[in-house]
C-alpha positions as CSV (number, residue, x, y, z in Angstrom):
1,M,-26.1,44.7,-52.3
2,N,-27.1,43.9,-48.6
3,I,-29.7,41.2,-47.9
4,T,-30.9,40.6,-44.4
5,I,-33.6,38.4,-42.8
6,N,-36.5,40.6,-41.8
7,Y,-39.3,38.2,-40.8
8,A,-39.7,34.5,-40.2
9,F,-43.2,33.1,-39.8
10,L,-44.3,30.4,-37.3
11,P,-47.9,29.3,-36.6
12,H,-49.4,29.5,-33.2
13,T,-52.5,27.9,-31.8
14,D,-52.5,29.8,-28.5
15,A,-51.3,33.4,-28.7
16,D,-50.9,33.8,-24.9
17,A,-48.8,30.6,-24.6
18,A,-46.7,31.6,-27.6
19,L,-46.1,35.1,-26.1
20,T,-45.2,33.6,-22.8
21,F,-42.7,31.2,-24.5
22,Y,-41.0,33.7,-26.8
23,R,-41.1,36.7,-24.6
24,D,-40.8,35.4,-21.1
25,T,-38.8,32.3,-21.6
26,L,-36.6,33.2,-24.6
27,G,-36.4,36.9,-23.7
28,F,-37.6,38.3,-27.0
29,E,-39.5,41.6,-27.0
30,L,-43.1,42.0,-28.1
31,R,-43.1,44.4,-31.1
32,Q,-46.7,44.0,-32.3
33,D,-49.9,42.4,-31.1
34,V,-52.5,42.7,-33.8
35,G,-56.0,41.3,-33.4
36,Y,-58.4,40.8,-36.3
37,E,-61.7,38.9,-36.3
38,G,-60.9,37.0,-33.1
39,M,-57.4,36.1,-34.2
40,R,-54.0,37.4,-33.1
41,W,-50.7,38.0,-34.9
42,L,-47.7,38.6,-32.6
43,T,-44.4,40.0,-33.7
44,V,-41.4,39.2,-31.4
45,G,-37.7,39.6,-31.8
46,P,-34.4,39.9,-30.0
47,P,-34.1,43.3,-28.3
48,N,-30.6,43.8,-29.8
49,Q,-31.8,43.1,-33.4
50,P,-34.6,45.5,-34.2
51,G,-34.6,44.5,-37.9
52,T,-35.2,40.8,-37.3
53,A,-38.4,39.4,-36.1
54,I,-40.6,36.3,-35.9
55,V,-44.3,36.7,-36.7
56,L,-46.4,34.2,-34.8
57,H,-49.6,33.8,-36.8
58,P,-52.9,31.9,-36.7
59,P,-52.3,28.6,-38.7
60,A,-54.1,27.7,-41.8
61,M,-55.5,31.1,-42.6
62,D,-54.5,31.0,-46.3
63,P,-57.5,31.9,-48.4
64,G,-56.7,29.2,-50.9
65,I,-57.2,26.2,-48.7
66,T,-60.4,24.3,-48.0
67,D,-62.0,23.8,-44.6
68,E,-61.0,20.1,-44.7
69,E,-57.4,21.1,-45.4
70,R,-57.5,23.6,-42.6
71,Q,-58.8,21.0,-40.2
72,T,-56.1,18.5,-41.2
73,I,-53.4,21.2,-40.5
74,L,-54.9,21.9,-37.1
75,E,-54.9,18.2,-36.3
76,L,-51.3,17.8,-37.3
77,L,-50.2,20.8,-35.3
78,A,-51.9,19.3,-32.2
79,K,-49.9,16.2,-32.7
80,G,-46.6,18.2,-33.1
81,S,-46.1,16.8,-36.6
82,Y,-46.8,19.8,-38.8
83,G,-45.0,22.8,-37.2
84,S,-42.4,24.9,-38.8
85,A,-38.8,25.2,-37.7
86,I,-36.4,27.9,-36.7
87,T,-32.8,27.9,-35.6
88,L,-31.7,30.4,-33.0
89,A,-28.2,31.1,-31.6
90,T,-26.9,32.0,-28.1
91,D,-23.5,32.4,-26.4
92,D,-24.8,30.5,-23.3
93,L,-26.5,27.3,-24.5
94,D,-26.4,25.6,-21.1
95,G,-27.9,28.7,-19.4
96,L,-30.7,29.0,-21.9
97,F,-31.3,25.2,-21.9
98,K,-31.8,25.3,-18.1
99,R,-34.2,28.2,-18.4
100,L,-36.2,26.2,-21.0
101,V,-36.3,23.1,-18.8
102,D,-37.3,25.2,-15.8
103,S,-40.2,26.7,-17.9
104,G,-41.5,23.2,-18.8
105,A,-40.6,23.4,-22.5
106,D,-40.9,20.2,-24.5
107,V,-37.2,19.2,-24.8
108,L,-36.3,17.1,-27.8
109,Q,-32.5,17.1,-27.5
110,E,-30.3,18.1,-24.7
111,P,-27.2,20.2,-25.6
112,A,-24.8,18.1,-27.7
113,D,-21.8,18.4,-29.9
114,Q,-22.8,17.5,-33.4
115,P,-20.6,15.8,-36.0
116,W,-20.9,18.8,-38.3
117,G,-19.2,21.0,-35.7
118,V,-22.0,22.8,-33.9
119,R,-23.2,22.4,-30.3
120,D,-26.9,22.7,-30.1
121,C,-30.2,21.6,-28.5
122,A,-33.8,21.2,-29.7
123,F,-37.2,21.6,-28.3
124,R,-40.8,22.4,-29.4
125,D,-42.7,25.6,-28.7
126,P,-46.2,25.5,-27.4
127,T,-47.6,24.9,-30.9
128,G,-45.2,22.2,-31.8
129,N,-42.8,24.2,-33.9
130,L,-39.2,22.8,-33.9
131,V,-36.8,25.3,-32.3
132,R,-33.1,24.5,-32.5
133,I,-30.6,26.6,-30.6
134,N,-26.9,26.7,-31.7
135,E,-24.2,27.8,-29.4
136,V,-22.1,30.6,-30.8
137,R,-18.5,30.3,-29.7
């Protein structure tokens, strides 16, 4: 049996800002841009991994939540305290970190060697989602 990761889902509050970040800054390719009733779902992924993607979706669209809950989620996203998290990997952490800094990304942690054996950095995407990047040696 072979199990792979196909999609990860992260909310976005501004489709254009999310696309600029994931496509232009991180270098992912845009695979789908789907609009429906004034909302946009973007699917992006690494060019060399066609079977793995991130779906950037409008937040709080679940049909089972109330308008009050939806508003709370949007307020928490705006503060940067509700976003989801994803960990990426690169063989050039310093180069990617510089590109992120140059783009104005919200840096949370500069590249550092962690006690558990990984070298990584952390930042937030335009919605406030936590993005960690591990260096693959």
